[in-house]
Backbone and ligand atoms as CSV (ligand in chain L), in Angstrom:
chain,resi,resn,atom,element,x,y,z
A,1,UNK,N,N,294.425,116.502,132.616
A,1,UNK,CA,C,293.141,116.600,131.893
A,1,UNK,C,C,292.123,115.632,132.477
A,2,UNK,N,N,292.541,114.382,132.620
A,2,UNK,CA,C,291.651,113.374,133.220
A,2,UNK,C,C,291.227,113.755,134.622
A,3,UNK,N,N,292.207,114.251,135.390
A,3,UNK,CA,C,291.921,114.641,136.779
A,3,UNK,C,C,290.838,115.714,136.835
A,4,UNK,N,N,290.951,116.669,135.910
A,4,UNK,CA,C,289.969,117.763,135.900
A,4,UNK,C,C,288.577,117.233,135.576
A,5,UNK,N,N,288.500,116.304,134.591
A,5,UNK,CA,C,287.210,115.713,134.220
A,5,UNK,C,C,286.587,114.993,135.427
A,6,UNK,N,N,287.417,114.207,136.088
A,6,UNK,CA,C,286.916,113.442,137.250
A,6,UNK,C,C,286.412,114.398,138.331
A,7,UNK,N,N,287.211,115.457,138.561
A,7,UNK,CA,C,286.784,116.429,139.571
A,7,UNK,C,C,285.452,117.070,139.191
A,8,UNK,N,N,285.325,117.371,137.901
A,8,UNK,CA,C,284.060,117.958,137.428
A,8,UNK,C,C,282.902,117.030,137.672
A,9,UNK,N,N,283.082,115.759,137.359
A,9,UNK,CA,C,282.009,114.777,137.560
A,9,UNK,C,C,281.650,114.673,139.041
A,10,UNK,N,N,282.695,114.661,139.876
A,10,UNK,CA,C,282.465,114.563,141.323
A,10,UNK,C,C,281.659,115.779,141.811
A,11,UNK,N,N,282.037,116.948,141.317
A,11,UNK,CA,C,281.331,118.160,141.738
A,11,UNK,C,C,279.873,118.110,141.292
A,12,UNK,N,N,279.636,117.689,140.043
A,12,UNK,CA,C,278.260,117.608,139.532
A,12,UNK,C,C,277.444,116.607,140.352
A,13,UNK,N,N,278.068,115.441,140.629
A,13,UNK,CA,C,277.358,114.431,141.443
A,13,UNK,C,C,277.041,115.007,142.818
A,14,UNK,N,N,278.011,115.718,143.366
A,14,UNK,CA,C,277.806,116.326,144.682
A,14,UNK,C,C,276.639,117.298,144.676
A,15,UNK,N,N,276.586,118.131,143.663
A,15,UNK,CA,C,275.501,119.119,143.581
A,15,UNK,C,C,274.150,118.415,143.440
A,16,UNK,N,N,274.125,117.408,142.563
A,16,UNK,CA,C,272.868,116.669,142.361
A,16,UNK,C,C,272.420,115.986,143.653
A,17,UNK,N,N,273.390,115.365,144.350
A,17,UNK,CA,C,273.060,114.660,145.586
A,17,UNK,C,C,272.490,115.631,146.616
A,18,UNK,N,N,273.134,116.794,146.708
A,18,UNK,CA,C,272.666,117.781,147.694
A,18,UNK,C,C,271.265,118.291,147.334
A,19,UNK,N,N,271.074,118.562,146.031
A,19,UNK,CA,C,269.762,119.047,145.589
A,19,UNK,C,C,268.688,117.992,145.865
A,20,UNK,N,N,269.028,116.736,145.546
A,20,UNK,CA,C,268.074,115.648,145.769
A,20,UNK,C,C,267.757,115.487,147.236
A,21,UNK,N,N,268.776,115.588,148.052
A,21,UNK,CA,C,268.571,115.414,149.499
A,21,UNK,C,C,267.671,116.516,150.058
A,22,UNK,N,N,267.977,117.759,149.643
A,22,UNK,CA,C,267.168,118.847,150.207
A,22,UNK,C,C,265.732,118.781,149.679
A,23,UNK,N,N,265.592,118.340,148.422
A,23,UNK,CA,C,264.240,118.217,147.862
A,23,UNK,C,C,263.445,117.149,148.627
A,24,UNK,N,N,264.125,115.997,148.878
A,24,UNK,CA,C,263.462,114.891,149.586
A,24,UNK,C,C,263.079,115.296,151.009
A,25,UNK,N,N,264.029,115.924,151.691
A,25,UNK,CA,C,263.744,116.239,153.098
A,25,UNK,C,C,262.658,117.307,153.203
A,26,UNK,N,N,262.620,118.211,152.226
A,26,UNK,CA,C,261.568,119.228,152.226
A,26,UNK,C,C,260.210,118.547,152.035
A,27,UNK,N,N,260.185,117.573,151.119
A,27,UNK,CA,C,258.948,116.841,150.835
A,27,UNK,C,C,258.455,116.123,152.090
A,28,UNK,N,N,259.431,115.502,152.784
A,28,UNK,CA,C,259.072,114.780,154.014
A,28,UNK,C,C,258.516,115.743,155.052
A,29,UNK,N,N,259.165,116.891,155.158
A,29,UNK,CA,C,258.733,117.890,156.124
A,29,UNK,C,C,257.299,118.317,155.841
A,30,UNK,N,N,257.001,118.539,154.561
A,30,UNK,CA,C,255.655,118.959,154.196
A,30,UNK,C,C,254.640,117.860,154.513
A,31,UNK,N,N,255.028,116.612,154.221
A,31,UNK,CA,C,254.124,115.491,154.488
A,31,UNK,C,C,253.836,115.415,155.978
A,32,UNK,N,N,254.866,115.645,156.776
A,32,UNK,CA,C,254.705,115.606,158.224
A,32,UNK,C,C,253.740,116.705,158.685
A,33,UNK,N,N,253.932,117.898,158.139
A,33,UNK,CA,C,253.045,119.006,158.502
A,33,UNK,C,C,251.606,118.698,158.114
A,34,UNK,N,N,251.424,118.143,156.929
A,34,UNK,CA,C,250.074,117.791,156.475
A,34,UNK,C,C,249.425,116.821,157.449
A,35,UNK,N,N,250.208,115.801,157.856
A,35,UNK,CA,C,249.666,114.812,158.794
A,35,UNK,C,C,249.269,115.462,160.114
A,36,UNK,N,N,250.144,116.371,160.566
A,36,UNK,CA,C,249.848,117.046,161.832
A,36,UNK,C,C,248.563,117.862,161.721
A,37,UNK,N,N,248.441,118.573,160.593
A,37,UNK,CA,C,247.252,119.404,160.386
A,37,UNK,C,C,246.009,118.538,160.319
A,38,UNK,N,N,246.112,117.424,159.577
A,38,UNK,CA,C,244.958,116.524,159.453
A,38,UNK,C,C,244.573,115.946,160.811
A,39,UNK,N,N,245.589,115.532,161.572
A,39,UNK,CA,C,245.323,114.932,162.882
A,39,UNK,C,C,244.628,115.940,163.792
A,40,UNK,N,N,245.133,117.171,163.776
A,40,UNK,CA,C,244.547,118.207,164.627
A,40,UNK,C,C,243.112,118.478,164.199
A,41,UNK,N,N,242.924,118.514,162.899
A,41,UNK,CA,C,241.595,118.796,162.370
A,41,UNK,C,C,240.622,117.676,162.715
A,42,UNK,N,N,241.110,116.422,162.634
A,42,UNK,CA,C,240.243,115.294,162.979
A,42,UNK,C,C,239.918,115.291,164.461
A,43,UNK,N,N,240.913,115.607,165.280
A,43,UNK,CA,C,240.684,115.652,166.719
A,43,UNK,C,C,239.637,116.715,167.021
A,44,UNK,N,N,239.750,117.837,166.298
A,44,UNK,CA,C,238.818,118.931,166.522
A,44,UNK,C,C,237.411,118.549,166.102
A,45,UNK,N,N,237.310,117.553,165.226
A,45,UNK,CA,C,235.997,117.165,164.727
A,45,UNK,C,C,235.257,116.282,165.726
A,46,UNK,N,N,235.974,115.754,166.708
A,46,UNK,CA,C,235.324,114.905,167.698
A,46,UNK,C,C,234.724,115.804,168.778
A,47,UNK,N,N,233.435,115.968,168.710
A,47,UNK,CA,C,232.753,116.878,169.617
A,47,UNK,C,C,231.926,116.061,170.600
A,48,UNK,N,N,232.090,116.353,171.870
A,48,UNK,CA,C,231.308,115.678,172.897
A,48,UNK,C,C,230.247,116.651,173.390
A,49,UNK,N,N,229.007,116.285,173.201
A,49,UNK,CA,C,227.913,117.160,173.614
A,49,UNK,C,C,226.966,116.400,174.532
A,50,UNK,N,N,226.320,117.131,175.441
A,50,UNK,CA,C,225.293,116.486,176.257
A,50,UNK,C,C,224.151,115.998,175.359
A,51,UNK,N,N,223.375,115.073,175.866
A,51,UNK,CA,C,222.231,114.547,175.113
A,51,UNK,C,C,221.181,115.631,174.897
A,52,UNK,N,N,220.595,115.629,173.717
A,52,UNK,CA,C,219.424,116.475,173.474
A,52,UNK,C,C,218.225,115.818,174.154
A,53,UNK,N,N,217.248,116.614,174.558
A,53,UNK,CA,C,216.061,116.018,175.155
A,53,UNK,C,C,214.849,116.921,174.985
A,54,UNK,N,N,213.687,116.322,175.125
A,54,UNK,CA,C,212.429,117.064,175.033
A,54,UNK,C,C,211.700,116.971,176.368
A,55,UNK,N,N,211.132,118.075,176.821
A,55,UNK,CA,C,210.210,118.020,177.941
A,55,UNK,C,C,208.835,118.355,177.372
A,56,UNK,N,N,207.872,118.544,178.262
A,56,UNK,CA,C,206.522,118.816,177.784
A,56,UNK,C,C,206.459,120.135,177.018
A,57,UNK,N,N,207.273,121.116,177.451
A,57,UNK,CA,C,207.154,122.407,176.776
A,57,UNK,C,C,208.437,122.965,176.180
A,58,UNK,N,N,209.482,122.181,176.170
A,58,UNK,CA,C,210.707,122.681,175.536
A,58,UNK,C,C,211.502,121.548,174.875
A,59,UNK,N,N,212.135,121.899,173.770
A,59,UNK,CA,C,212.995,120.949,173.074
A,59,UNK,C,C,214.422,121.469,173.194
A,60,UNK,N,N,215.232,120.757,173.949
A,60,UNK,CA,C,216.603,121.202,174.184
A,60,UNK,C,C,217.540,120.554,173.161
A,61,UNK,N,N,218.246,121.398,172.454
A,61,UNK,CA,C,219.198,120.921,171.445
A,61,UNK,C,C,220.540,121.600,171.694
A,62,UNK,N,N,221.604,120.895,171.378
A,62,UNK,CA,C,222.939,121.450,171.603
A,62,UNK,C,C,223.623,121.761,170.272
A,63,UNK,N,N,224.364,122.849,170.281
A,63,UNK,CA,C,225.069,123.242,169.062
A,63,UNK,C,C,226.512,123.572,169.396
A,64,UNK,N,N,227.399,122.995,168.601
A,64,UNK,CA,C,228.824,123.226,168.825
A,64,UNK,C,C,229.498,123.509,167.488
A,65,UNK,N,N,230.810,123.424,167.514
A,65,UNK,CA,C,231.606,123.650,166.313
A,65,UNK,C,C,232.389,122.385,166.029
A,66,UNK,N,N,232.281,121.879,164.800
A,66,UNK,CA,C,232.973,120.635,164.449
A,66,UNK,C,C,234.155,120.889,163.561
A,67,UNK,N,N,234.121,120.298,162.407
A,67,UNK,CA,C,235.233,120.425,161.472
A,67,UNK,C,C,234.852,121.463,160.427
A,68,UNK,N,N,235.300,122.662,160.633
A,68,UNK,CA,C,235.037,123.774,159.699
A,68,UNK,C,C,233.567,124.090,159.532
A,69,UNK,N,N,232.753,123.648,160.452
A,69,UNK,CA,C,231.329,123.982,160.379
A,69,UNK,C,C,230.678,123.717,161.728
A,70,UNK,N,N,229.438,124.172,161.823
A,70,UNK,CA,C,228.679,123.886,163.034
A,70,UNK,C,C,228.532,122.374,163.215
A,71,UNK,N,N,228.401,121.970,164.466
A,71,UNK,CA,C,228.151,120.562,164.755
A,71,UNK,C,C,227.051,120.467,165.802
A,72,UNK,N,N,225.998,119.740,165.594
A,72,UNK,CA,C,225.717,119.010,164.342
A,72,UNK,C,C,225.315,119.969,163.228
A,73,UNK,N,N,225.362,119.480,162.015
A,73,UNK,CA,C,224.999,120.324,160.878
A,73,UNK,C,C,223.492,120.284,160.634
A,74,UNK,N,N,222.828,119.340,161.291
A,74,UNK,CA,C,221.375,119.252,161.141
A,74,UNK,C,C,220.730,119.080,162.514
A,75,UNK,N,N,219.743,119.912,162.781
A,75,UNK,CA,C,219.028,119.861,164.054
A,75,UNK,C,C,217.567,119.600,163.733
A,76,UNK,N,N,217.002,118.620,164.390
A,76,UNK,CA,C,215.615,118.249,164.114
A,76,UNK,C,C,214.730,118.571,165.304
A,77,UNK,N,N,213.646,119.285,165.025
A,77,UNK,CA,C,212.693,119.651,166.084
A,77,UNK,C,C,211.271,119.504,165.556
A,78,UNK,N,N,210.321,119.700,166.471
A,78,UNK,CA,C,208.909,119.665,166.075
A,78,UNK,C,C,208.351,121.091,166.090
A,79,UNK,N,N,207.422,121.336,165.199
A,79,UNK,CA,C,206.797,122.658,165.120
A,79,UNK,C,C,205.893,122.885,166.324
A,80,UNK,N,N,205.781,124.140,166.730
A,80,UNK,CA,C,204.822,124.514,167.762
A,80,UNK,C,C,205.302,124.357,169.184
A,81,UNK,N,N,206.541,123.971,169.359
A,81,UNK,CA,C,207.072,123.845,170.717
A,81,UNK,C,C,208.376,124.619,170.807
A,82,UNK,N,N,208.582,125.263,171.941
A,82,UNK,CA,C,209.771,126.098,172.114
A,82,UNK,C,C,211.049,125.275,171.962
A,83,UNK,N,N,211.988,125.843,171.214
A,83,UNK,CA,C,213.305,125.223,171.049
A,83,UNK,C,C,214.299,126.002,171.899
A,84,UNK,N,N,215.050,125.278,172.694
A,84,UNK,CA,C,216.108,125.907,173.470
A,84,UNK,C,C,217.429,125.362,172.926
A,85,UNK,N,N,218.130,126.217,172.212
A,85,UNK,CA,C,219.397,125.831,171.608
A,85,UNK,C,C,220.523,126.220,172.558
A,86,UNK,N,N,221.251,125.226,173.021
A,86,UNK,CA,C,222.327,125.485,173.972
A,86,UNK,C,C,223.653,125.501,173.224
A,87,UNK,N,N,224.331,126.624,173.268
A,87,UNK,CA,C,225.604,126.761,172.557
A,87,UNK,C,C,226.772,126.254,173.376
A,88,UNK,N,N,227.667,125.553,172.719
A,88,UNK,CA,C,228.894,125.058,173.345
A,88,UNK,C,C,229.928,126.190,173.270
A,89,UNK,N,N,229.983,126.973,174.332
A,89,UNK,CA,C,230.810,128.187,174.302
A,89,UNK,C,C,232.302,127.902,174.185
A,90,UNK,N,N,232.703,126.696,174.555
A,90,UNK,CA,C,234.109,126.375,174.446
A,90,UNK,C,C,234.544,126.293,172.982
A,91,UNK,N,N,233.657,125.762,172.164
A,91,UNK,CA,C,234.033,125.562,170.762
A,91,UNK,C,C,233.448,126.608,169.825
A,92,UNK,N,N,232.375,127.241,170.244
A,92,UNK,CA,C,231.809,128.306,169.418
A,92,UNK,C,C,232.519,129.596,169.779
A,93,UNK,N,N,233.309,130.094,168.871
A,93,UNK,CA,C,234.095,131.296,169.159
A,93,UNK,C,C,233.753,132.395,168.168
A,94,UNK,N,N,234.027,133.613,168.590
A,94,UNK,CA,C,233.858,134.760,167.693
A,94,UNK,C,C,232.450,134.875,167.165
A,95,UNK,N,N,232.361,135.174,165.899
A,95,UNK,CA,C,231.043,135.437,165.322
A,95,UNK,C,C,230.189,134.182,165.248
A,96,UNK,N,N,230.793,133.004,165.436
A,96,UNK,CA,C,229.978,131.789,165.403
A,96,UNK,C,C,229.067,131.682,166.625
A,97,UNK,N,N,229.274,132.586,167.577
A,97,UNK,CA,C,228.356,132.639,168.722
A,97,UNK,C,C,227.078,133.383,168.370
A,98,UNK,N,N,227.081,134.038,167.240
A,98,UNK,CA,C,225.836,134.657,166.789
A,98,UNK,C,C,225.157,133.649,165.876
A,99,UNK,N,N,223.885,133.450,166.106
A,99,UNK,CA,C,223.190,132.433,165.320
A,99,UNK,C,C,221.945,133.025,164.674
A,100,UNK,N,N,221.879,132.887,163.376
A,100,UNK,CA,C,220.708,133.398,162.675
A,100,UNK,C,C,220.029,132.280,161.901
A,101,UNK,N,N,218.712,132.339,161.929
A,101,UNK,CA,C,217.896,131.478,161.070
A,101,UNK,C,C,217.013,132.453,160.288
A,102,UNK,N,N,217.521,132.947,159.167
A,102,UNK,CA,C,216.850,134.053,158.470
A,102,UNK,C,C,215.375,133.784,158.176
A,103,UNK,N,N,215.049,132.585,157.698
A,103,UNK,CA,C,213.657,132.289,157.336
A,103,UNK,C,C,212.716,132.372,158.531
A,104,UNK,N,N,213.259,132.135,159.731
A,104,UNK,CA,C,212.415,132.166,160.931
A,104,UNK,C,C,212.612,133.465,161.717
A,105,UNK,N,N,213.383,134.372,161.135
A,105,UNK,CA,C,213.672,135.666,161.776
A,105,UNK,C,C,214.272,135.488,163.179
A,106,UNK,N,N,215.132,134.490,163.294
A,106,UNK,CA,C,215.824,134.278,164.564
A,106,UNK,C,C,217.198,134.922,164.473
A,107,UNK,N,N,217.486,135.820,165.418
A,107,UNK,CA,C,218.808,136.430,165.523
A,107,UNK,C,C,219.274,136.234,166.955
A,108,UNK,N,N,220.012,135.183,167.186
A,108,UNK,CA,C,220.388,134.852,168.558
A,108,UNK,C,C,221.862,135.059,168.812
A,109,UNK,N,N,222.186,135.026,170.078
A,109,UNK,CA,C,223.582,135.202,170.479
A,109,UNK,C,C,223.860,134.300,171.674
A,110,UNK,N,N,224.861,133.452,171.542
A,110,UNK,CA,C,225.308,132.655,172.683
A,110,UNK,C,C,226.367,133.469,173.410
A,111,UNK,N,N,226.239,133.588,174.711
A,111,UNK,CA,C,227.217,134.378,175.460
A,111,UNK,C,C,227.459,133.746,176.823
A,112,UNK,N,N,228.562,134.131,177.440
A,112,UNK,CA,C,228.844,133.680,178.799
A,112,UNK,C,C,227.687,134.136,179.686
A,113,UNK,N,N,227.130,133.218,180.433
A,113,UNK,CA,C,226.007,133.562,181.299
A,113,UNK,C,C,224.666,133.512,180.597
A,114,UNK,N,N,224.678,133.413,179.276
A,114,UNK,CA,C,223.429,133.286,178.524
A,114,UNK,C,C,223.728,132.427,177.297
A,115,UNK,N,N,223.842,131.134,177.586
A,115,UNK,CA,C,224.329,130.251,176.528
A,115,UNK,C,C,223.213,129.628,175.686
A,116,UNK,N,N,222.004,130.149,175.826
A,116,UNK,CA,C,220.919,129.572,175.042
A,116,UNK,C,C,220.279,130.597,174.111
A,117,UNK,N,N,219.793,130.082,173.000
A,117,UNK,CA,C,218.989,130.871,172.070
A,117,UNK,C,C,217.644,130.167,171.983
A,118,UNK,N,N,216.570,130.932,172.208
A,118,UNK,CA,C,215.243,130.317,172.228
A,118,UNK,C,C,214.355,130.880,171.128
A,119,UNK,N,N,213.557,130.006,170.581
A,119,UNK,CA,C,212.574,130.413,169.575
A,119,UNK,C,C,211.572,129.293,169.437
A,120,UNK,N,N,210.432,129.613,168.859
A,120,UNK,CA,C,209.407,128.593,168.639
A,120,UNK,C,C,209.066,128.548,167.147
A,121,UNK,N,N,209.484,127.505,166.478
A,121,UNK,CA,C,209.155,127.401,165.055
A,121,UNK,C,C,207.683,127.037,164.890
A,122,UNK,N,N,207.000,127.763,164.031
A,122,UNK,CA,C,205.573,127.489,163.855
A,122,UNK,C,C,205.294,126.776,162.534
A,123,UNK,N,N,206.197,126.938,161.574
A,123,UNK,CA,C,205.978,126.284,160.289
A,123,UNK,C,C,206.947,125.125,160.090
A,124,UNK,N,N,206.426,124.063,159.450
A,124,UNK,CA,C,207.289,122.924,159.151
A,124,UNK,C,C,208.150,123.233,157.933
A,125,UNK,N,N,209.279,122.589,157.857
A,125,UNK,CA,C,210.162,122.776,156.717
A,125,UNK,C,C,211.608,122.675,157.120
A,126,UNK,N,N,212.490,122.926,156.173
A,126,UNK,CA,C,213.923,122.899,156.438
A,126,UNK,C,C,214.462,124.305,156.263
A,127,UNK,N,N,215.111,124.801,157.298
A,127,UNK,CA,C,215.574,126.189,157.301
A,127,UNK,C,C,217.070,126.235,157.576
A,128,UNK,N,N,217.758,127.028,156.811
A,128,UNK,CA,C,219.202,127.135,157.000
A,128,UNK,C,C,219.535,127.995,158.199
A,129,UNK,N,N,220.612,127.660,158.894
A,129,UNK,CA,C,221.109,128.550,159.938
A,129,UNK,C,C,222.602,128.779,159.747
A,130,UNK,N,N,223.073,129.861,160.291
A,130,UNK,CA,C,224.488,130.197,160.184
A,130,UNK,C,C,224.796,131.315,161.150
A,131,UNK,N,N,226.043,131.792,161.118
A,131,UNK,CA,C,226.375,132.923,161.967
A,131,UNK,C,C,225.841,134.194,161.312
A,132,UNK,N,N,225.956,135.295,162.011
A,132,UNK,CA,C,225.374,136.536,161.491
A,132,UNK,C,C,226.063,136.996,160.211
A,133,UNK,N,N,227.282,136.510,159.981
A,133,UNK,CA,C,227.983,136.885,158.757
A,133,UNK,C,C,227.699,135.896,157.629
A,134,UNK,N,N,226.877,134.906,157.927
A,134,UNK,CA,C,226.530,133.923,156.905
A,134,UNK,C,C,227.572,132.834,156.725
A,135,UNK,N,N,228.449,132.690,157.736
A,135,UNK,CA,C,229.442,131.621,157.650
A,135,UNK,C,C,228.931,130.403,158.410
A,136,UNK,N,N,229.429,129.259,158.059
A,136,UNK,CA,C,228.948,128.028,158.649
A,136,UNK,C,C,227.565,127.780,158.085
A,137,UNK,N,N,227.238,126.570,157.850
A,137,UNK,CA,C,225.878,126.339,157.369
A,137,UNK,C,C,225.319,125.055,157.945
A,138,UNK,N,N,224.166,125.202,158.584
A,138,UNK,CA,C,223.461,124.077,159.139
A,138,UNK,C,C,222.001,124.136,158.707
A,139,UNK,N,N,221.307,123.082,159.023
A,139,UNK,CA,C,219.894,123.047,158.667
A,139,UNK,C,C,219.068,122.705,159.893
A,140,UNK,N,N,217.987,123.457,160.044
A,140,UNK,CA,C,217.031,123.151,161.095
A,140,UNK,C,C,215.847,122.499,160.399
A,141,UNK,N,N,215.599,121.260,160.763
A,141,UNK,CA,C,214.482,120.540,160.158
A,141,UNK,C,C,213.322,120.555,161.153
A,142,UNK,N,N,212.247,121.227,160.764
A,142,UNK,CA,C,211.070,121.328,161.621
A,142,UNK,C,C,209.990,120.385,161.059
A,143,UNK,N,N,209.613,119.401,161.863
A,143,UNK,CA,C,208.650,118.396,161.394
A,143,UNK,C,C,207.351,118.464,162.156
L,1,CU,CU,CU,230.833,134.282,161.018
């Protein structure tokens, strides 16, 4: 009788230990995956772009893809001068290569061999931009 009780206790302890171990290791695995995802996402957020610059008749600005959104999320230009938006084709993929600024009636497309979208803002203000499907959201500030 005693032997059976002891065996029962041992079996219960064994089951609990196994359940606890698998629960713990699963938790660790998930934590590891989360860290990996976060690290990858942070690495992806580090975007290296050429310097923006202005000449007498054009304002050159660069646009890329950062962390789940366009990068930079805000582009500042002056009214009345042509804007040349240079798309980072390496990071802008799929529909994010289409760029719309609805308020300014800009419907542009970054493509291999034609990586710029040009327009001349005439009115001052802040205008939203995004892809043609309305994903990603940035602001063009015209001063
Ligand atoms: Cu899109």
